[in-house]
C-alpha positions as CSV (number, residue, x, y, z in Angstrom):
1,M,61.5,22.8,-46.7
2,N,65.0,23.7,-47.6
3,G,67.3,20.6,-46.9
4,R,64.5,18.5,-45.7
5,D,63.7,14.8,-47.4
6,T,60.2,15.2,-48.9
7,H,60.1,11.8,-50.4
8,G,60.9,8.2,-49.4
9,M,60.7,6.3,-46.1
10,L,62.2,8.9,-44.0
11,A,59.9,11.5,-44.8
12,L,56.8,9.1,-44.2
13,A,58.0,8.0,-41.0
14,L,58.3,11.6,-39.9
15,S,54.7,12.8,-41.2
16,V,53.1,9.8,-39.6
17,A,54.9,10.6,-36.3
18,N,53.4,14.1,-36.5
19,L,49.8,12.6,-36.5
20,P,47.7,13.1,-33.6
21,H,48.1,9.9,-31.7
22,F,45.5,10.8,-29.2
23,E,42.9,10.6,-32.0
24,A,43.9,6.9,-33.0
25,Q,42.2,4.5,-30.7
26,D,44.3,1.4,-31.8
27,G,47.3,3.6,-32.1
28,I,49.0,4.3,-35.2
29,S,51.7,1.9,-37.1
30,L,53.8,2.4,-40.1
31,T,54.8,-0.5,-42.1
32,N,57.2,-0.6,-44.8
33,T,59.1,-2.8,-46.8
34,V,62.5,-2.2,-48.8
35,V,64.9,-4.3,-50.7
36,L,68.3,-4.2,-49.1
37,A,70.0,-2.4,-51.9
38,G,67.5,0.5,-51.2
39,L,69.1,1.0,-48.0
40,G,72.7,1.6,-49.6
41,H,75.6,0.3,-51.3
42,T,77.6,-1.4,-48.7
43,P,76.2,-3.3,-45.6
44,A,77.9,-0.7,-43.6
45,A,75.5,2.0,-45.2
46,Q,72.8,-0.2,-45.0
47,V,73.0,-0.6,-41.3
48,T,73.9,3.1,-40.9
49,N,70.9,4.0,-42.9
50,L,68.5,1.7,-41.2
51,V,69.6,2.7,-37.9
52,G,69.2,6.7,-38.9
53,L,65.6,5.8,-40.2
54,I,64.7,4.4,-36.8
55,D,66.4,7.0,-34.6
56,A,64.6,9.8,-36.6
57,S,61.3,8.2,-36.2
58,T,62.0,7.7,-32.4
59,L,63.3,11.3,-32.1
60,A,59.9,12.4,-33.7
61,R,57.9,10.5,-31.3
62,G,56.9,7.9,-33.8
63,S,54.8,5.0,-32.0
64,H,55.3,2.0,-33.8
65,L,57.7,1.5,-36.9
66,N,57.8,-1.8,-39.0
67,I,60.5,-2.1,-41.6
68,N,60.6,-5.4,-43.8
69,V,64.0,-5.8,-45.5
70,L,63.5,-8.3,-48.0
71,N,65.8,-9.6,-51.1
72,R,64.4,-9.5,-54.7
73,E,64.0,-13.3,-54.8
74,T,61.5,-13.1,-51.6
75,L,59.4,-10.4,-53.5
């Protein structure tokens, strides 16, 4: 596990992507909610981190990823 993320949305998305999808009759969907600051301190970092999360999940053969990005006022 050296160098791997063991906590957070990336670890969760990669774990869900490894589930045996053929055993799930209705598919497997992962829904996460995060506040914008949880993705990074600058707008560029936020976009980069969100795209990286989606790319990593897709490359790991994740089938459905829903990420709700909210602000604290909405929560």
